[in-house]
Predicted model as a PDB file, atoms N, CA, C, CB and O in Angstrom, pLDDT in the B-factor column:
MODEL        1                                                                  
ATOM      1  N   MET A   1     -14.980 -18.047   2.274  1.00 84.00           N  
ATOM      2  CA  MET A   1     -13.672 -17.977   1.574  1.00 84.00           C  
ATOM      3  C   MET A   1     -13.608 -16.644   1.014  1.00 84.00           C  
ATOM      4  CB  MET A   1     -13.484 -19.059   0.465  1.00 84.00           C  
ATOM      5  O   MET A   1     -14.554 -16.550   0.232  1.00 84.00           O  
ATOM      6  N   ALA A   2     -12.816 -15.366   1.048  1.00 82.00           N  
ATOM      7  CA  ALA A   2     -12.349 -14.187   1.106  1.00 82.00           C  
ATOM      8  C   ALA A   2     -11.965 -14.207  -0.704  1.00 82.00           C  
ATOM      9  CB  ALA A   2     -11.049 -14.012   2.386  1.00 82.00           C  
ATOM     10  O   ALA A   2     -11.123 -14.951  -1.206  1.00 82.00           O  
ATOM     11  N   THR A   3     -12.726 -13.307  -1.384  1.00 87.00           N  
ATOM     12  CA  THR A   3     -11.994 -13.028  -2.666  1.00 87.00           C  
ATOM     13  C   THR A   3     -11.175 -11.760  -2.732  1.00 87.00           C  
ATOM     14  CB  THR A   3     -12.958 -12.971  -3.766  1.00 87.00           C  
ATOM     15  O   THR A   3     -11.483 -10.660  -2.273  1.00 87.00           O  
ATOM     16  N   LEU A   4     -10.030 -12.116  -3.412  1.00 88.00           N  
ATOM     17  CA  LEU A   4      -9.064 -10.811  -3.818  1.00 88.00           C  
ATOM     18  C   LEU A   4     -10.092 -10.169  -5.107  1.00 88.00           C  
ATOM     19  CB  LEU A   4      -7.131 -11.386  -4.496  1.00 88.00           C  
ATOM     20  O   LEU A   4     -10.685 -10.805  -5.978  1.00 88.00           O  
ATOM     21  N   LEU A   5     -10.054  -8.615  -4.858  1.00 89.00           N  
ATOM     22  CA  LEU A   5     -10.633  -7.932  -5.408  1.00 89.00           C  
ATOM     23  C   LEU A   5      -9.779  -6.897  -6.587  1.00 89.00           C  
ATOM     24  CB  LEU A   5     -11.286  -7.434  -4.395  1.00 89.00           C  
ATOM     25  O   LEU A   5     -10.191  -6.442  -7.654  1.00 89.00           O  
ATOM     26  N   SER A   6      -8.281  -6.730  -5.827  1.00 91.00           N  
ATOM     27  CA  SER A   6      -7.505  -5.777  -6.705  1.00 91.00           C  
ATOM     28  C   SER A   6      -6.546  -6.021  -5.384  1.00 91.00           C  
ATOM     29  CB  SER A   6      -8.192  -4.014  -7.274  1.00 91.00           C  
ATOM     30  O   SER A   6      -6.835  -6.116  -4.191  1.00 91.00           O  
ATOM     31  N   LEU A   7      -5.023  -6.098  -6.228  1.00 92.00           N  
ATOM     32  CA  LEU A   7      -3.819  -5.740  -5.567  1.00 92.00           C  
ATOM     33  C   LEU A   7      -3.066  -4.429  -6.015  1.00 92.00           C  
ATOM     34  CB  LEU A   7      -2.944  -6.849  -5.712  1.00 92.00           C  
ATOM     35  O   LEU A   7      -2.657  -4.313  -7.170  1.00 92.00           O  
ATOM     36  N   ASN A   8      -2.919  -3.589  -5.204  1.00 93.00           N  
ATOM     37  CA  ASN A   8      -2.641  -2.464  -5.171  1.00 93.00           C  
ATOM     38  C   ASN A   8      -1.286  -2.024  -4.838  1.00 93.00           C  
ATOM     39  CB  ASN A   8      -3.424  -2.036  -4.516  1.00 93.00           C  
ATOM     40  O   ASN A   8      -1.067  -2.091  -3.629  1.00 93.00           O  
ATOM     41  N   ALA A   9      -0.113  -1.505  -5.688  1.00 94.00           N  
ATOM     42  CA  ALA A   9       0.981  -1.214  -5.113  1.00 94.00           C  
ATOM     43  C   ALA A   9       1.751   0.236  -5.775  1.00 94.00           C  
ATOM     44  CB  ALA A   9       1.783  -2.512  -5.223  1.00 94.00           C  
ATOM     45  O   ALA A   9       1.360   0.869  -6.756  1.00 94.00           O  
ATOM     46  N   GLY A  10       2.728   0.475  -5.074  1.00 94.00           N  
ATOM     47  CA  GLY A  10       3.280   1.711  -5.369  1.00 94.00           C  
ATOM     48  C   GLY A  10       4.536   2.231  -4.719  1.00 94.00           C  
ATOM     49  O   GLY A  10       4.715   1.981  -3.527  1.00 94.00           O  
ATOM     50  N   MET A  11       5.493   2.991  -5.450  1.00 95.00           N  
ATOM     51  CA  MET A  11       6.779   3.174  -4.829  1.00 95.00           C  
ATOM     52  C   MET A  11       6.484   4.483  -3.934  1.00 95.00           C  
ATOM     53  CB  MET A  11       8.048   3.347  -5.973  1.00 95.00           C  
ATOM     54  O   MET A  11       5.537   5.169  -4.319  1.00 95.00           O  
ATOM     55  N   PRO A  12       7.222   4.938  -2.719  1.00 94.00           N  
ATOM     56  CA  PRO A  12       7.472   6.075  -2.015  1.00 94.00           C  
ATOM     57  C   PRO A  12       7.682   7.121  -3.144  1.00 94.00           C  
ATOM     58  CB  PRO A  12       8.678   5.905  -1.018  1.00 94.00           C  
ATOM     59  O   PRO A  12       8.159   6.931  -4.263  1.00 94.00           O  
ATOM     60  N   LYS A  13       7.159   8.402  -2.527  1.00 95.00           N  
ATOM     61  CA  LYS A  13       7.565   9.621  -3.358  1.00 95.00           C  
ATOM     62  C   LYS A  13       7.669  10.593  -2.479  1.00 95.00           C  
ATOM     63  CB  LYS A  13       6.646  10.046  -4.460  1.00 95.00           C  
ATOM     64  O   LYS A  13       7.295  10.254  -1.357  1.00 95.00           O  
ATOM     65  N   ASP A  14       8.123  11.922  -2.596  1.00 96.00           N  
ATOM     66  CA  ASP A  14       8.046  13.188  -1.836  1.00 96.00           C  
ATOM     67  C   ASP A  14       6.978  13.978  -2.394  1.00 96.00           C  
ATOM     68  CB  ASP A  14       9.341  13.978  -1.857  1.00 96.00           C  
ATOM     69  O   ASP A  14       6.897  14.137  -3.612  1.00 96.00           O  
ATOM     70  N   VAL A  15       6.083  14.527  -1.521  1.00 95.00           N  
ATOM     71  CA  VAL A  15       4.999  15.144  -1.846  1.00 95.00           C  
ATOM     72  C   VAL A  15       5.239  16.520  -0.707  1.00 95.00           C  
ATOM     73  CB  VAL A  15       3.583  14.077  -1.690  1.00 95.00           C  
ATOM     74  O   VAL A  15       6.103  16.727   0.145  1.00 95.00           O  
ATOM     75  N   SER A  16       4.111  17.256  -1.131  1.00 96.00           N  
ATOM     76  CA  SER A  16       4.075  18.872  -0.440  1.00 96.00           C  
ATOM     77  C   SER A  16       3.040  18.430   0.482  1.00 96.00           C  
ATOM     78  CB  SER A  16       3.568  20.427  -1.530  1.00 96.00           C  
ATOM     79  O   SER A  16       2.026  17.927  -0.002  1.00 96.00           O  
ATOM     80  N   TRP A  17       3.164  18.556   1.830  1.00 93.00           N  
ATOM     81  CA  TRP A  17       1.941  18.516   2.672  1.00 93.00           C  
ATOM     82  C   TRP A  17       2.294  19.483   3.488  1.00 93.00           C  
ATOM     83  CB  TRP A  17       1.548  17.217   3.391  1.00 93.00           C  
ATOM     84  O   TRP A  17       3.485  19.571   3.788  1.00 93.00           O  
ATOM     85  N   GLN A  18       1.223  20.531   4.088  1.00 96.00           N  
ATOM     86  CA  GLN A  18       1.226  21.372   5.160  1.00 96.00           C  
ATOM     87  C   GLN A  18       2.619  22.520   5.488  1.00 96.00           C  
ATOM     88  CB  GLN A  18       1.030  20.359   6.273  1.00 96.00           C  
ATOM     89  O   GLN A  18       3.122  23.087   6.458  1.00 96.00           O  
ATOM     90  N   GLY A  19       2.813  22.422   4.084  1.00 97.00           N  
ATOM     91  CA  GLY A  19       3.969  23.529   3.759  1.00 97.00           C  
ATOM     92  C   GLY A  19       5.664  22.945   3.831  1.00 97.00           C  
ATOM     93  O   GLY A  19       6.682  23.608   3.632  1.00 97.00           O  
ATOM     94  N   ARG A  20       5.541  21.416   4.203  1.00 96.00           N  
ATOM     95  CA  ARG A  20       6.831  20.559   3.878  1.00 96.00           C  
ATOM     96  C   ARG A  20       6.402  19.826   3.114  1.00 96.00           C  
ATOM     97  CB  ARG A  20       7.552  19.813   4.870  1.00 96.00           C  
ATOM     98  O   ARG A  20       5.261  19.816   2.652  1.00 96.00           O  
ATOM     99  N   THR A  21       7.804  18.696   2.756  1.00 96.00           N  
ATOM    100  CA  THR A  21       7.863  17.839   2.052  1.00 96.00           C  
ATOM    101  C   THR A  21       8.158  16.482   2.891  1.00 96.00           C  
ATOM    102  CB  THR A  21       8.714  18.236   1.096  1.00 96.00           C  
ATOM    103  O   THR A  21       9.156  16.325   3.595  1.00 96.00           O  
ATOM    104  N   VAL A  22       6.919  15.335   2.663  1.00 93.00           N  
ATOM    105  CA  VAL A  22       7.436  14.328   3.095  1.00 93.00           C  
ATOM    106  C   VAL A  22       7.272  13.088   2.238  1.00 93.00           C  
ATOM    107  CB  VAL A  22       7.003  14.210   4.275  1.00 93.00           C  
ATOM    108  O   VAL A  22       6.537  12.968   1.258  1.00 93.00           O  
ATOM    109  N   HIS A  23       8.011  12.263   2.727  1.00 93.00           N  
ATOM    110  CA  HIS A  23       8.300  10.866   1.847  1.00 93.00           C  
ATOM    111  C   HIS A  23       7.219   9.888   2.433  1.00 93.00           C  
ATOM    112  CB  HIS A  23      10.026  10.147   2.074  1.00 93.00           C  
ATOM    113  O   HIS A  23       7.002   9.540   3.594  1.00 93.00           O  
ATOM    114  N   THR A  24       6.577   9.539   1.171  1.00 92.00           N  
ATOM    115  CA  THR A  24       5.408   8.797   1.303  1.00 92.00           C  
ATOM    116  C   THR A  24       4.890   7.557   0.502  1.00 92.00           C  
ATOM    117  CB  THR A  24       4.583   9.631   1.190  1.00 92.00           C  
ATOM    118  O   THR A  24       4.871   7.621  -0.727  1.00 92.00           O  
ATOM    119  N   GLY A  25       4.506   6.534   1.094  1.00 90.00           N  
ATOM    120  CA  GLY A  25       4.107   5.387  -0.212  1.00 90.00           C  
ATOM    121  C   GLY A  25       2.823   5.417  -0.055  1.00 90.00           C  
ATOM    122  O   GLY A  25       2.368   4.663  -0.916  1.00 90.00           O  
ATOM    123  N   ALA A  26       1.799   5.955   0.687  1.00 89.00           N  
ATOM    124  CA  ALA A  26       0.311   6.296   0.391  1.00 89.00           C  
ATOM    125  C   ALA A  26      -0.321   5.629  -0.804  1.00 89.00           C  
ATOM    126  CB  ALA A  26       0.160   7.778   0.165  1.00 89.00           C  
ATOM    127  O   ALA A  26      -1.098   4.674  -0.807  1.00 89.00           O  
ATOM    128  N   TRP A  27       0.169   6.322  -1.828  1.00 90.00           N  
ATOM    129  CA  TRP A  27      -0.643   6.451  -3.348  1.00 90.00           C  
ATOM    130  C   TRP A  27      -0.132   4.884  -3.733  1.00 90.00           C  
ATOM    131  CB  TRP A  27       0.036   8.004  -4.706  1.00 90.00           C  
ATOM    132  O   TRP A  27       1.030   4.496  -3.851  1.00 90.00           O  
ATOM    133  N   LYS A  28      -1.320   4.153  -3.880  1.00 93.00           N  
ATOM    134  CA  LYS A  28      -0.914   3.294  -4.876  1.00 93.00           C  
ATOM    135  C   LYS A  28      -2.453   2.936  -5.858  1.00 93.00           C  
ATOM    136  CB  LYS A  28      -0.136   1.875  -4.055  1.00 93.00           C  
ATOM    137  O   LYS A  28      -3.583   3.425  -5.864  1.00 93.00           O  
ATOM    138  N   ALA A  29      -1.665   1.661  -6.743  1.00 95.00           N  
ATOM    139  CA  ALA A  29      -2.770   1.776  -7.733  1.00 95.00           C  
ATOM    140  C   ALA A  29      -2.833   0.329  -8.208  1.00 95.00           C  
ATOM    141  CB  ALA A  29      -2.496   2.893  -8.974  1.00 95.00           C  
ATOM    142  O   ALA A  29      -1.849  -0.411  -8.175  1.00 95.00           O  
ATOM    143  N   PRO A  30      -4.128  -0.073  -8.688  1.00 95.00           N  
ATOM    144  CA  PRO A  30      -4.199  -1.624  -9.297  1.00 95.00           C  
ATOM    145  C   PRO A  30      -2.953  -1.759 -10.099  1.00 95.00           C  
ATOM    146  CB  PRO A  30      -5.589  -1.956 -10.342  1.00 95.00           C  
ATOM    147  O   PRO A  30      -2.591  -0.784 -10.758  1.00 95.00           O  
ATOM    148  N   VAL A  31      -2.242  -2.877 -10.118  1.00 95.00           N  
ATOM    149  CA  VAL A  31      -1.355  -3.927 -10.733  1.00 95.00           C  
ATOM    150  C   VAL A  31      -1.921  -5.025 -11.528  1.00 95.00           C  
ATOM    151  CB  VAL A  31      -0.637  -4.544  -9.738  1.00 95.00           C  
ATOM    152  O   VAL A  31      -2.776  -5.783 -11.070  1.00 95.00           O  
ATOM    153  N   GLN A  32      -1.465  -5.109 -12.670  1.00 94.00           N  
ATOM    154  CA  GLN A  32      -2.060  -6.326 -13.333  1.00 94.00           C  
ATOM    155  C   GLN A  32      -1.231  -7.538 -13.167  1.00 94.00           C  
ATOM    156  CB  GLN A  32      -2.259  -6.099 -14.807  1.00 94.00           C  
ATOM    157  O   GLN A  32      -0.002  -7.502 -13.116  1.00 94.00           O  
ATOM    158  N   GLY A  33      -1.889  -8.531 -13.090  1.00 92.00           N  
ATOM    159  CA  GLY A  33      -0.744  -9.951 -13.445  1.00 92.00           C  
ATOM    160  C   GLY A  33      -0.827 -10.301 -11.850  1.00 92.00           C  
ATOM    161  O   GLY A  33      -1.470  -9.774 -10.942  1.00 92.00           O  
ATOM    162  N   PRO A  34       0.079 -11.401 -11.874  1.00 92.00           N  
ATOM    163  CA  PRO A  34       0.396 -11.922 -10.294  1.00 92.00           C  
ATOM    164  C   PRO A  34       1.835 -11.129 -10.044  1.00 92.00           C  
ATOM    165  CB  PRO A  34       0.603 -13.925 -10.115  1.00 92.00           C  
ATOM    166  O   PRO A  34       2.523 -10.667 -10.954  1.00 92.00           O  
ATOM    167  N   ARG A  35       2.134 -11.068  -8.699  1.00 93.00           N  
ATOM    168  CA  ARG A  35       3.143 -10.407  -8.094  1.00 93.00           C  
ATOM    169  C   ARG A  35       3.922 -11.187  -7.104  1.00 93.00           C  
ATOM    170  CB  ARG A  35       2.638  -9.302  -7.527  1.00 93.00           C  
ATOM    171  O   ARG A  35       3.303 -12.227  -6.879  1.00 93.00           O  
ATOM    172  N   MET A  36       4.631 -11.147  -6.661  1.00 94.00           N  
ATOM    173  CA  MET A  36       5.577 -11.815  -5.355  1.00 94.00           C  
ATOM    174  C   MET A  36       5.563 -11.422  -4.301  1.00 94.00           C  
ATOM    175  CB  MET A  36       6.831 -11.815  -5.395  1.00 94.00           C  
ATOM    176  O   MET A  36       6.084 -10.338  -4.038  1.00 94.00           O  
ATOM    177  N   VAL A  37       5.004 -12.128  -3.434  1.00 90.00           N  
ATOM    178  CA  VAL A  37       4.910 -11.342  -1.953  1.00 90.00           C  
ATOM    179  C   VAL A  37       6.068 -11.783  -1.165  1.00 90.00           C  
ATOM    180  CB  VAL A  37       3.490 -11.698  -1.032  1.00 90.00           C  
ATOM    181  O   VAL A  37       6.185 -12.997  -1.334  1.00 90.00           O  
ATOM    182  N   ARG A  38       6.853 -11.390  -0.482  1.00 87.00           N  
ATOM    183  CA  ARG A  38       7.918 -11.711  -0.212  1.00 87.00           C  
ATOM    184  C   ARG A  38       7.456 -11.548   1.748  1.00 87.00           C  
ATOM    185  CB  ARG A  38       9.166 -10.692  -1.132  1.00 87.00           C  
ATOM    186  O   ARG A  38       6.326 -11.580   2.236  1.00 87.00           O  
ATOM    187  N   ARG A  39       8.422 -11.428   2.268  1.00 85.00           N  
ATOM    188  CA  ARG A  39       8.618 -11.298   3.622  1.00 85.00           C  
ATOM    189  C   ARG A  39       8.542  -9.606   3.964  1.00 85.00           C  
ATOM    190  CB  ARG A  39      10.079 -12.041   4.009  1.00 85.00           C  
ATOM    191  O   ARG A  39       7.767  -9.145   4.801  1.00 85.00           O  
ATOM    192  N   LEU A  40       9.237  -9.004   3.375  1.00 85.00           N  
ATOM    193  CA  LEU A  40       9.472  -7.399   3.704  1.00 85.00           C  
ATOM    194  C   LEU A  40       8.486  -6.612   2.386  1.00 85.00           C  
ATOM    195  CB  LEU A  40      11.522  -6.903   3.573  1.00 85.00           C  
ATOM    196  O   LEU A  40       8.050  -5.471   2.544  1.00 85.00           O  
ATOM    197  N   ASN A  41       8.267  -7.303   1.286  1.00 86.00           N  
ATOM    198  CA  ASN A  41       7.321  -6.337   0.735  1.00 86.00           C  
ATOM    199  C   ASN A  41       6.360  -6.936  -0.634  1.00 86.00           C  
ATOM    200  CB  ASN A  41       8.268  -5.017   0.291  1.00 86.00           C  
ATOM    201  O   ASN A  41       6.052  -8.117  -0.475  1.00 86.00           O  
ATOM    202  N   ILE A  42       5.971  -6.468  -1.616  1.00 91.00           N  
ATOM    203  CA  ILE A  42       5.359  -6.885  -2.769  1.00 91.00           C  
ATOM    204  C   ILE A  42       6.073  -6.526  -3.806  1.00 91.00           C  
ATOM    205  CB  ILE A  42       4.131  -6.467  -2.908  1.00 91.00           C  
ATOM    206  O   ILE A  42       6.230  -5.305  -3.832  1.00 91.00           O  
ATOM    207  N   ASP A  43       6.729  -7.264  -4.947  1.00 93.00           N  
ATOM    208  CA  ASP A  43       7.321  -6.494  -5.811  1.00 93.00           C  
ATOM    209  C   ASP A  43       6.745  -5.412  -6.414  1.00 93.00           C  
ATOM    210  CB  ASP A  43       7.696  -7.141  -6.607  1.00 93.00           C  
ATOM    211  O   ASP A  43       5.822  -5.662  -7.189  1.00 93.00           O  
ATOM    212  N   GLY A  44       7.074  -4.218  -6.243  1.00 93.00           N  
ATOM    213  CA  GLY A  44       6.942  -3.308  -7.104  1.00 93.00           C  
ATOM    214  C   GLY A  44       5.894  -2.145  -5.907  1.00 93.00           C  
ATOM    215  O   GLY A  44       4.989  -1.344  -6.140  1.00 93.00           O  
ATOM    216  N   ASP A  45       6.406  -2.466  -4.963  1.00 93.00           N  
ATOM    217  CA  ASP A  45       5.609  -1.723  -3.839  1.00 93.00           C  
ATOM    218  C   ASP A  45       6.550  -1.538  -2.805  1.00 93.00           C  
ATOM    219  CB  ASP A  45       4.320  -2.499  -3.268  1.00 93.00           C  
ATOM    220  O   ASP A  45       7.383  -2.384  -2.477  1.00 93.00           O  
ATOM    221  N   GLY A  46       6.394  -0.286  -2.229  1.00 90.00           N  
ATOM    222  CA  GLY A  46       7.160   0.223  -1.292  1.00 90.00           C  
ATOM    223  C   GLY A  46       6.659   1.041  -0.158  1.00 90.00           C  
ATOM    224  O   GLY A  46       5.502   1.456  -0.229  1.00 90.00           O  
ATOM    225  N   GLN A  47       7.393   1.327   0.887  1.00 88.00           N  
ATOM    226  CA  GLN A  47       6.879   2.289   2.206  1.00 88.00           C  
ATOM    227  C   GLN A  47       8.027   3.034   2.441  1.00 88.00           C  
ATOM    228  CB  GLN A  47       6.408   1.481   3.694  1.00 88.00           C  
ATOM    229  O   GLN A  47       9.207   2.724   2.601  1.00 88.00           O  
ATOM    230  N   GLY A  48       7.182   4.498   2.420  1.00 88.00           N  
ATOM    231  CA  GLY A  48       7.799   5.678   2.465  1.00 88.00           C  
ATOM    232  C   GLY A  48       8.485   5.767   4.240  1.00 88.00           C  
ATOM    233  O   GLY A  48       9.640   6.171   4.379  1.00 88.00           O  
ATOM    234  N   ASP A  49       7.826   5.441   5.227  1.00 84.00           N  
ATOM    235  CA  ASP A  49       8.047   5.391   6.902  1.00 84.00           C  
ATOM    236  C   ASP A  49       8.071   3.875   7.040  1.00 84.00           C  
ATOM    237  CB  ASP A  49       6.684   6.176   7.974  1.00 84.00           C  
ATOM    238  O   ASP A  49       7.097   3.127   7.126  1.00 84.00           O  
ATOM    239  N   LEU A  50       9.718   3.473   7.045  1.00 82.00           N  
ATOM    240  CA  LEU A  50       9.733   2.140   7.343  1.00 82.00           C  
ATOM    241  C   LEU A  50       9.819   1.607   8.553  1.00 82.00           C  
ATOM    242  CB  LEU A  50      10.541   1.666   6.796  1.00 82.00           C  
ATOM    243  O   LEU A  50      10.129   0.455   8.857  1.00 82.00           O  
ATOM    244  N   ALA A  51       9.451   2.749   9.412  1.00 80.00           N  
ATOM    245  CA  ALA A  51       9.503   2.599  11.263  1.00 80.00           C  
ATOM    246  C   ALA A  51       8.384   2.498  11.403  1.00 80.00           C  
ATOM    247  CB  ALA A  51      10.039   3.781  12.339  1.00 80.00           C  
ATOM    248  O   ALA A  51       8.315   1.687  12.327  1.00 80.00           O  
ATOM    249  N   GLY A  52       7.320   2.774  11.112  1.00 78.00           N  
ATOM    250  CA  GLY A  52       6.227   2.801  11.424  1.00 78.00           C  
ATOM    251  C   GLY A  52       5.419   1.721  10.260  1.00 78.00           C  
ATOM    252  O   GLY A  52       4.385   1.191  10.666  1.00 78.00           O  
ATOM    253  N   HIS A  53       5.816   1.447   9.042  1.00 79.00           N  
ATOM    254  CA  HIS A  53       5.072   0.383   7.994  1.00 79.00           C  
ATOM    255  C   HIS A  53       6.209  -0.446   7.703  1.00 79.00           C  
ATOM    256  CB  HIS A  53       4.359   1.047   6.490  1.00 79.00           C  
ATOM    257  O   HIS A  53       7.414  -0.295   7.907  1.00 79.00           O  
ATOM    258  N   GLY A  54       5.431  -1.489   7.101  1.00 75.00           N  
ATOM    259  CA  GLY A  54       6.143  -2.491   6.392  1.00 75.00           C  
ATOM    260  C   GLY A  54       6.934  -3.362   7.187  1.00 75.00           C  
ATOM    261  O   GLY A  54       6.627  -3.527   8.368  1.00 75.00           O  
ATOM    262  N   GLY A  55       7.944  -3.958   6.674  1.00 77.00           N  
ATOM    263  CA  GLY A  55       8.909  -4.743   7.510  1.00 77.00           C  
ATOM    264  C   GLY A  55       8.468  -5.916   7.417  1.00 77.00           C  
ATOM    265  O   GLY A  55       7.453  -6.289   6.830  1.00 77.00           O  
ATOM    266  N   LYS A  56       9.560  -6.792   8.251  1.00 81.00           N  
ATOM    267  CA  LYS A  56       9.280  -8.235   8.501  1.00 81.00           C  
ATOM    268  C   LYS A  56       8.009  -8.713   8.812  1.00 81.00           C  
ATOM    269  CB  LYS A  56      10.000  -8.662   9.464  1.00 81.00           C  
ATOM    270  O   LYS A  56       7.409  -8.133   9.717  1.00 81.00           O  
ATOM    271  N   MET A  57       7.379  -9.818   8.151  1.00 77.00           N  
ATOM    272  CA  MET A  57       5.731 -10.265   8.326  1.00 77.00           C  
ATOM    273  C   MET A  57       5.054  -9.223   8.174  1.00 77.00           C  
ATOM    274  CB  MET A  57       5.227 -10.867   9.684  1.00 77.00           C  
ATOM    275  O   MET A  57       3.971  -9.460   8.710  1.00 77.00           O  
ATOM    276  N   ARG A  58       5.047  -7.982   7.668  1.00 80.00           N  
ATOM    277  CA  ARG A  58       4.130  -6.873   7.438  1.00 80.00           C  
ATOM    278  C   ARG A  58       4.005  -6.545   5.854  1.00 80.00           C  
ATOM    279  CB  ARG A  58       4.656  -5.590   8.260  1.00 80.00           C  
ATOM    280  O   ARG A  58       3.741  -5.372   5.590  1.00 80.00           O  
ATOM    281  N   ALA A  59       4.108  -7.124   5.157  1.00 78.00           N  
ATOM    282  CA  ALA A  59       4.363  -6.806   3.832  1.00 78.00           C  
ATOM    283  C   ALA A  59       2.673  -6.439   2.910  1.00 78.00           C  
ATOM    284  CB  ALA A  59       5.310  -8.265   3.209  1.00 78.00           C  
ATOM    285  O   ALA A  59       2.455  -5.690   1.957  1.00 78.00           O  
ATOM    286  N   VAL A  60       1.821  -7.251   3.630  1.00 83.00           N  
ATOM    287  CA  VAL A  60       0.474  -6.903   3.016  1.00 83.00           C  
ATOM    288  C   VAL A  60      -0.375  -6.033   3.843  1.00 83.00           C  
ATOM    289  CB  VAL A  60      -0.311  -8.129   2.731  1.00 83.00           C  
ATOM    290  O   VAL A  60      -0.001  -5.797   4.992  1.00 83.00           O  
ATOM    291  N   LEU A  61      -1.451  -5.535   3.411  1.00 81.00           N  
ATOM    292  CA  LEU A  61      -2.400  -4.722   4.429  1.00 81.00           C  
ATOM    293  C   LEU A  61      -3.501  -5.111   3.493  1.00 81.00           C  
ATOM    294  CB  LEU A  61      -2.130  -2.880   4.777  1.00 81.00           C  
ATOM    295  O   LEU A  61      -3.478  -4.973   2.270  1.00 81.00           O  
ATOM    296  N   VAL A  62      -4.687  -5.728   4.381  1.00 85.00           N  
ATOM    297  CA  VAL A  62      -5.631  -6.302   3.880  1.00 85.00           C  
ATOM    298  C   VAL A  62      -6.852  -5.526   4.050  1.00 85.00           C  
ATOM    299  CB  VAL A  62      -5.676  -7.497   4.339  1.00 85.00           C  
ATOM    300  O   VAL A  62      -7.115  -5.594   5.251  1.00 85.00           O  
ATOM    301  N   TYR A  63      -7.748  -4.809   3.444  1.00 84.00           N  
ATOM    302  CA  TYR A  63      -8.621  -3.837   3.839  1.00 84.00           C  
ATOM    303  C   TYR A  63      -9.886  -4.372   2.854  1.00 84.00           C  
ATOM    304  CB  TYR A  63      -7.997  -2.202   3.608  1.00 84.00           C  
ATOM    305  O   TYR A  63     -10.031  -4.523   1.641  1.00 84.00           O  
ATOM    306  N   GLN A  64     -10.693  -4.567   4.016  1.00 88.00           N  
ATOM    307  CA  GLN A  64     -12.420  -5.274   3.636  1.00 88.00           C  
ATOM    308  C   GLN A  64     -13.057  -4.101   2.840  1.00 88.00           C  
ATOM    309  CB  GLN A  64     -13.643  -5.649   5.293  1.00 88.00           C  
ATOM    310  O   GLN A  64     -13.015  -2.916   3.172  1.00 88.00           O  
ATOM    311  N   LEU A  65     -13.679  -4.645   1.688  1.00 88.00           N  
ATOM    312  CA  LEU A  65     -14.661  -3.766   0.631  1.00 88.00           C  
ATOM    313  C   LEU A  65     -15.550  -3.088   1.628  1.00 88.00           C  
ATOM    314  CB  LEU A  65     -15.667  -4.752  -0.574  1.00 88.00           C  
ATOM    315  O   LEU A  65     -15.818  -1.937   1.280  1.00 88.00           O  
ATOM    316  N   GLN A  66     -16.100  -3.466   2.790  1.00 90.00           N  
ATOM    317  CA  GLN A  66     -17.031  -2.625   3.137  1.00 90.00           C  
ATOM    318  C   GLN A  66     -16.676  -1.435   3.923  1.00 90.00           C  
ATOM    319  CB  GLN A  66     -17.896  -3.289   3.730  1.00 90.00           C  
ATOM    320  O   GLN A  66     -17.459  -0.578   4.332  1.00 90.00           O  
ATOM    321  N   SER A  67     -15.190  -1.490   4.114  1.00 90.00           N  
ATOM    322  CA  SER A  67     -14.531  -0.322   4.292  1.00 90.00           C  
ATOM    323  C   SER A  67     -14.391   0.940   3.455  1.00 90.00           C  
ATOM    324  CB  SER A  67     -13.531  -0.676   4.456  1.00 90.00           C  
ATOM    325  O   SER A  67     -14.352   2.112   3.827  1.00 90.00           O  
ATOM    326  N   TYR A  68     -14.340   0.537   2.516  1.00 85.00           N  
ATOM    327  CA  TYR A  68     -14.033   1.379   1.454  1.00 85.00           C  
ATOM    328  C   TYR A  68     -15.496   1.682   1.087  1.00 85.00           C  
ATOM    329  CB  TYR A  68     -13.075   0.722   0.276  1.00 85.00           C  
ATOM    330  O   TYR A  68     -15.605   2.847   0.706  1.00 85.00           O  
ATOM    331  N   GLN A  69     -16.489   1.099   1.082  1.00 91.00           N  
ATOM    332  CA  GLN A  69     -18.125   1.571   0.654  1.00 91.00           C  
ATOM    333  C   GLN A  69     -18.622   2.640   1.575  1.00 91.00           C  
ATOM    334  CB  GLN A  69     -19.306   0.259   0.795  1.00 91.00           C  
ATOM    335  O   GLN A  69     -19.460   3.505   1.318  1.00 91.00           O  
ATOM    336  N   TYR A  70     -17.742   2.371   3.079  1.00 95.00           N  
ATOM    337  CA  TYR A  70     -18.171   3.501   4.089  1.00 95.00           C  
ATOM    338  C   TYR A  70     -17.593   4.630   3.947  1.00 95.00           C  
ATOM    339  CB  TYR A  70     -17.968   3.229   5.402  1.00 95.00           C  
ATOM    340  O   TYR A  70     -18.223   5.641   4.257  1.00 95.00           O  
ATOM    341  N   TRP A  71     -15.909   4.760   3.313  1.00 90.00           N  
ATOM    342  CA  TRP A  71     -15.383   5.721   3.281  1.00 90.00           C  
ATOM    343  C   TRP A  71     -16.172   6.598   1.711  1.00 90.00           C  
ATOM    344  CB  TRP A  71     -13.795   5.297   3.400  1.00 90.00           C  
ATOM    345  O   TRP A  71     -16.422   7.797   1.586  1.00 90.00           O  
ATOM    346  N   GLN A  72     -16.343   5.732   0.942  1.00 92.00           N  
ATOM    347  CA  GLN A  72     -17.058   6.388  -0.272  1.00 92.00           C  
ATOM    348  C   GLN A  72     -18.269   7.175   0.093  1.00 92.00           C  
ATOM    349  CB  GLN A  72     -17.507   5.326  -1.294  1.00 92.00           C  
ATOM    350  O   GLN A  72     -18.429   8.121  -0.679  1.00 92.00           O  
ATOM    351  N   LYS A  73     -19.052   7.096   0.903  1.00 92.00           N  
ATOM    352  CA  LYS A  73     -20.200   7.901   1.280  1.00 92.00           C  
ATOM    353  C   LYS A  73     -19.961   8.946   1.971  1.00 92.00           C  
ATOM    354  CB  LYS A  73     -21.077   7.278   1.932  1.00 92.00           C  
ATOM    355  O   LYS A  73     -20.886   9.676   2.327  1.00 92.00           O  
TER     356      LYS A  73                                                      
ENDMDL                                                                          
END                                                                             
């Protein structure tokens, strides 16, 4: 059985990247307490590029702890 260690959410924002402004929802932060998961999103969360991310039946991205540990190295 899997264990949920953290639920991270955040709303999209405009950021400077390589000399231009992009609209992105890449920055997420841990949330406290329960959140409602719906078909399109999690309450308090959003995606900047709806053509490539999010949408029907794609509200949750599960990322395994071992991957974070790998990238941390």
